N, C-alpha and C positions, 0 to 999 in steps of 0.2 A: 680152508678150499679158496682157491684163485677165482677172482671175478671173472675173468676169460672162460675160465672149466663150467662156470655156473650157467654162465649164457650160450656157452657151447652145446652142452647137455641140453638145455631148455628145460632142465630141471629145477629153477629156482622156485624154493616153498618158501613160505611164510617163517618158518623155522628158521631159514637160513640167513634173514634178515630181520627178524622183529623177536621180541620177549612177547611169548604169550601166556597169561595167566588169568584166575579169578581174583577179586578182591584187591586191584592194582590202580590206586588213585592217580598215579603220573602218566597213565596211559595216554597217547595218541588219540584213542576212539575206543569203542566197545561193541560189541556182539552181543545181542539180546540171546543168552543162553538157553533159556526155556519158554515156551508160549504154543500158541497153535500154529499149526502148518502155514500158515500167511505171514505170523509175525518172527518165527523163530531165525535168527541171524539177520534179524534189523541192525544197520549200523547206526549208533548212537554216540553223541558228543557230550553227553552228562553220564556223570561216573555212578555206579551202583555195583556193589560188592558182588553181588550176584552173577554179573555180567561177565563176557571174556572180555580181558582186556588186551590190546594191541599196542606194542611201542616200539618204534624202529630204532635199532642200535645199530645199523649199518648204515647210517646216514649218506655214507660216500656212494652209495649204488643205489639207494633207495630214499624217495621224498616221502614223508608223512603226508602231506597233502595229497600225493598222486596216489597212493595205497588207499587213502579214505575214500577216494572216487572209486579206485579199482576194486574196492569192497563193496560199494553200492552195485557197481555193474555185475559182481557176482551174484549179489542178491537179486537183482533185478532179473537175473537169468534164472531163477528158481533153483538153484545150485543148492542150497538149505534144505529145498523141501524134497529134494531126491534123496539129499543125504544125512537129513536128521532121523532119529531114531524115538521109538516111545509108539503111546495110543494113539487113537484118531485126533484124540482131543489136547492130549498135550505131548509136545516134541519136544526133544532137545538135542542139542549139540555139545559135544567135550571139546576141552582145549586140544586134545588130539587130532579131532577132526579139523579143528582151523590151523593148526601148525602143519597139516600138511596140504593145505591147498596151495597147487600151483599158481602162481602168481606172475609167471612169465611164459 
């Protein structure tokens, strides 16, 4: 997929520029996969195998530091509270949920 097409369609998703998976020690940062409604999706700098790792692989079009702050913004808009699944006390997000987040 060409960079111009991605921006023209405004459909740039995380999966287009990043590797997203659990148990990824070399990720640029991680998202809390399970937790309360308030904590699920928290952006973390410390590795934990159960959290969702995000590593920028298309460094020609996305900077890892910019994406880190973009994901903090997404968390602060309560995006994960609206898109998490689970009971009232324990919410979770999946790697597929994260991969499909629109970042542009």
